N, C-alpha and C positions, 0 to 999 in steps of 0.2 A: 695415667699410670705414674704414680709418684715413686714406686719402688724401682730401684736400680736393677735389682734381680729380675723383676717382671719385664722391664724394658729390654734387658739383654736377652732374656728367654724368648720374648716375642720377636725381637729382631733376628735371633738365631733361627727360630722356626720358620719365619717368613723367607729369609735368605736361603735356608736349606731346602725348603719346598720349591722355591723358584729354580734353584740349581738342579735339584733332583728331577723336576718335571722336564726341564730343558734336556738334561742328559738322557732321561727315559725316552723322550720323543726322538732325540737324535740317535740313540742306540737302536730303537725300533726301525727308524728309517734306514740306517746303515745296514742292519741285518737283512731288511727286505731287499734293498738294492743289491746286496751281495748274493742273496738267493736268486734274484732275477738275473744277475750276471752269469751265475752258474748255469741256470736253465738256458739262457741265451747261448752260451758256449755249447751246451749239449745239443741244442737245436741246430747250430751251425755244423757240428760234427755229423749229425744225422742227415743234414741236407746234402753234404758231399757223399755220404754213403748211399743215399737214394739216387743221387745223380749217377753214381757208378752202376746202380742197378737198372738204369734206363738203357735199353738196347734198341737202337734205331736201325731199321732195315734200309737198304738202298732205295727201295721204292717209296719210302716215307712212312711206312708203318712202323709201329714201335710196340714194345712190350716191357713189362717190369719183371726182372729176375727175382722171384720170391726168395731164393736162397740168400740173396744179399740184403734182404730187408730184415730189420730187427723184429723178432717175434712179438714184441710188445705192441706193435702196430696191428697185429692180427687178432688181438683180444678185444672183443666189443667193449666199449666204454672204459677203456683202460686209462684214459687221461692223456694218452699220447696219440696224436693224430697227424695225418698228412693227406694232402691231395695234390696231384701232379698232372700237368697237361703238356702235351706236345702238339702245337698248333691249337686246334679247338677240341681235341679229344681228351677228356678228363678221366683220371683214375683216382678212386677214393680208397683210403685204407679201411679195412674191415672194422677197425676200432671206432670209426665214425658212425657206424650203423647207418641211420638215415639222416644224420646231421651233416652240416657243412661248415667249413671254416670261413669266417667273414673275409672277403677280399675286396671290400669297398674303400680301403685306405683309412678307415676309422681306427681309433685307439690312441693310446698315449705312449709317446716315445720314452723308453726307459734308460737310454744312454747308449745302447749298442745300435749300430746302424742296421736297419732292416728288421729290428725286433720291437714290437709294440705290445702294450698291455690292453687287452680287449675284454669288456664285460659281456659275458655270455649268460644271460639270465642271472641266476644267483652265483654263477661261477666266474672265475677270472682265468682267462687264457693268455698265455704269452704266445704271440704269433710271429713267425718269421716268414717273410715273403721275399722271394728272390727269383731272378731269371738268369738262365745260362744258355750258352750256345754249345750244342753237341752234334757233331756230324752234320752241320749245316742246318740244324733244326733248333728252334727256340723252346727251351724247357722252362715252363712256369711252375715253380715249386712253392707250396704253402705247407708249413709245419706248425703245429700248435701243441702246447702242453698245458693241462689244467693245473693251476698253482693254488687251488683251494686248500689242498693239504698243507702246503707251505704256510699259507695265511693262518690256518688254525694253529699250526705249530708255533708260528711267530707270536700269535695272540697269547697262547699259553705261556710261552717264554716271557712275554712282556708283563703279564700279570704276576708271574712268579718273581720277576725282577722287582716289580712294584711292591710286592709283599715283603721281600727281603729288604728293600730300601726303607720301607716304613719301620721295620724292626730295627734297622741300622740307625735311622733317625731318632727313634725313641731311646735307643742305647746312648747315642750321642747327647741327647737332651739330658738324660740322667747324669751322664758324666759332666756336662756343662754346669748343671745345677750344683753338683758337688764342688766343682772347681770354683764357681762363683761364690758359693758360700764360704769356701776356704779363703778366697780373696777378700771377701767383705767381712771376714771375722774381725779384722782390725777395727773397722767402723762400728761393728756391734760392740766391741769392747769399749770404744770411745763413747758410744751411746750410754752404756752402763755407767761409765765413769762420770759422764755429765749428770746422770741421775743422782749419783752419790754426791756430786758437787752441789747440786741444787738442794739436797737434803741436809747439807752441812757436814757430811761424814768425812769429806776431804776438802782441803783448801785450794788445791790445784790439780789439774789432770796429770796423771803419770805419763812419762814419755812413751811413745809408740815405737814398735820395732819395724814399722812399715814406712818407707821413705815418702810415699804419697800422702800418708795420713799425718806424719809428724809436723808438717807446716801448719795444719789445722789445729793440732793440739797446742803448738807454740803460740798461735794467734789468740786462741781462747784464753790461755794462761796470761798472755800479755794484756788482754782486755780486762780480765779480772783484776790484775795488779793495777792497771790504769784507773779502773773505777774506784778501787780502794784509795789510791793516791789522790785522786781528784776530790774524793769525799773528805779526806784528811786535810787537804789544802783549803777546801771550802770552809771547813769548821775552824781551821786556824785563822783564816782571813776574817771570819765573823767574830772570833774571839778578839782579834786585834782591833777590829772596828769598835766592838763594845768597850774595850779598854781605852781606846783613843777618845771615844765620845764622853767618857766619864769626866775628864778634865774640863772641857768647855761647859758641860752641864753643871759641874760643881761651881765653876766661876759664875755662871748665870744665877745659881741659887744664892750665892753670896751677894750678888748685885740685887737680887729680889729681896733679900733680908734688909739690905740698906734702904731699898725703896719702901719697904713696909714701915720703916721708922718715919719716913717723910710723908708718904702718901699711902696709908693702909688700904684704901679702896682699890687703887690701881695695883698695889703690890700683891693683894690677895688674888686678883684676877691673873696676874702673871704667874703666881705660884701654882694656881690650878692648871694653867696651860703647861707649865714645866712638869708637873706630876703626870699629866696626860701624855706628854712627850716621852717621859721615862717608861710609862706603862706600855705605850705603843712600841717603843724600841725594844723593850724586853720581850714583848710577845712576838714581834716579827723576827727577832734574832732566834728565839726559841723555835719558831716554826721553820726557819731556814736551816736550823741544825738537824731537823728530822730527816733521816736518810730515806725513809719510805720503804719500798719493796726491798727485801733482803738481798744483799750481795751474795753471789754464789759462794758456798762454803761457810757462811756465817752460822755459828752455833754458840749462843751464850747461855751458860747454865744458870738457871734462875736461883738456885739455893745460894750460890756464892754471892750474888748481888743482893739478895734479900737479907742475908746475914749482915752485910755491911750497912744496908739501909736500916735494919732493926737497931743496930748499935747507935747509929747516928740519931734516929728519931727518939730513942729512949733517953738520949742525952738532952735533946731539945725539949722534950716533954717529960722531964724527970719529975716534975711536980705532980703528974697524974699517976705515976707508977703503973704504966700500961703493961698489959700481958699480951704477948704475941703468940698465937697458935698457928704453927706452920705445918700444913698437911700437904707436903710436896711429894710428887712421884719421884722415884729414883732416876737421876740423870734427866730430869725434865729441863728442856732448853727452849730458849726464845729464838725464832728463826730470823734474826735481824741484827741491827747494830747495838752494841752495848750502851751507847749514849741514849739511844731511843728507849731501851728497856729501863734504864735508870730514870729517865725523864717520865716515862709512863708510870712505873711503880712508885717513884718518888712522889709524884703529885697525888696519886690515889691514896697512898699510905699517909701522906701529910694531911689530906682531907679527913681520912678516917681518924687520925690522931687528934685533930682539932675537935671532932664531935664525939669521939668515943668517951665512955665513962671509965672503963677499965680494960676492956677486952677487944682485941682485933684478931680476926681469923683470916688466913690466906691459904687457899687451896688450889691445886692445879690438877687438871684432868686432860690427858692428851691421848691422841691416836696417831696413826701414820700421816694423816692429812691436816689435823687441826690441833691447836693448843687452846685450852680453856683455863682461864684464871678467874677465881672467885675471891672477892675481898669483902668481908663483912665487919661491922662494928656494932657495939651495943649502945650507940647514941640514940638521939631522938628520931632519926630517920627523916624522911620528907614525904609529903603528901603526893599522891599520884598526879594531881594537877600542877605540881611545881617542878616536875621532872624536866619539861621542855625549857623552863626558865633557867634551870641550873646549867643546862648545856649551852646557853647563849653566851656570846663573847663578853666577858667581864661582868656577868650577872652574878649578884650575891644575894642570898636569901636572908642573911643575918649580917648587918653592918657592924655588929659588936665584935666580930672576929677580925683578926689582923689578916691583911692580904688584899690583893687587887681583884680577886674574882676571876683570874685567868686560868686557874688550874684545870677545871673540867673542860674548858674550851681547848686547851692544849692537848689534853688527853684525847678528846674527840678527833683533833687533827692527826695525831699519831695513829689512832685506830683506822681512820679513813685512808691514810697513806699506805697502810699495810693491808688494805682491802678487807679489814675485819669488821666485827659488829660489837656494839656495847649496849648493855641493857641495865637499867637502874630499877631496883625494886626493894621491897621491905624484906629484911632477913627474918626467916621463920624461927630461927633458933635464938639469935641475939637481939632481935626486935629492932635493930637499927637499919642503916642503909646497906644494901647489898649491891655490889657492882659485878656484873658478869661480862667477861671479855671472851671473844672467840677470834683467834687469829689463824689464818691459813699458814701451813708450813711450807708450801710451795705454790707456784703460780697457777697450777692446774686445779688446785683445790678450791671448791666453792663453799661459801659460808652461808648458812641459812639466815633468813631475815630476822628470826628470833633466836637469840642465843639460849641454849638449854641451861636452865637454872638448877 
């Protein structure tokens, strides 16, 4: 059970059922004991009334004055019974008919002295047995009352209380659900705000008006700020490292030039190693600057960055008079770091400018979960069997162009860091190379193995 509301509801139902069952059983026991006490008192009163009705003669004979006996004992099977003996001579109430009250001492004590609960077939009788001395004679008195009617009434009352209790528990459950939902509304709002943060619609979570939730919001905002600050520090440190490394490398290059004049063979070998060191450092610094998965709240609009890159590339390749066709959706955005977007588009467009004859087309297609970027040129393109070579680190298919061959490898690194997919193919309209990128806009989005072209 991952839901807080489910846990609270289950706990409430369990606790309420336990309390209700205990109270229900205790109430039934208490009512039954109260009824038995009432009947026991009635039997005690009747016992003294019957004792007054016993008339003992001087010769030892005795009789029962019927005028002092409650008429209920004269009705057959009335549920009220007695039997009385003076010496060994027993007298039975008419209500007993041919039955007898058990006098063997069996039964369960109910709390009152001399009163026991006796099971008589399917019935339950409360029996009071006592002995008195009257006029020198021992009077043995047994009274009983059938409490089956009480038991049926108590059973009906118990089930009625159970029904009312169930209705009451259901009403309490509904009230609790409403109260819990009201209490968790602040968390639901935070959940929605986190969704907007992941989509880039906001940069930080708004403050919560619930004191228990506000620390969570504060910590999340602090984490987002900390991540941004660490990324900026990391990039600044890498930039400082690159700048600091240029001076000793420049000094080494000057020494290599002097060595070339004295020993061209060794100087050429040193120069090759220096170039490899520069290429390696440039590549690793570029890879280290890649932010990877987007920070919460990141949303970089593509048109703004493409306009800047277009102006820059037209200046660099002004001798080609390139024409850029931008088919961008309105407010199309990249879900990540600006530097990563510039690095990604910059390398792709630079490659396109190198090989294009005159036209380059950039198109974006986006949905709630993915961003698709298509870049095409009208250059010579590449054969299908050369695609894997082009993606290899430092691989170049034409040594006549300027560069180190690291562009496509860096592009692949950025795409992988963002859990995206890249596909190379021939452009159907421009006949050159077509690069199709698919990038997820949030962490839950899944990208197909083949990017739709």
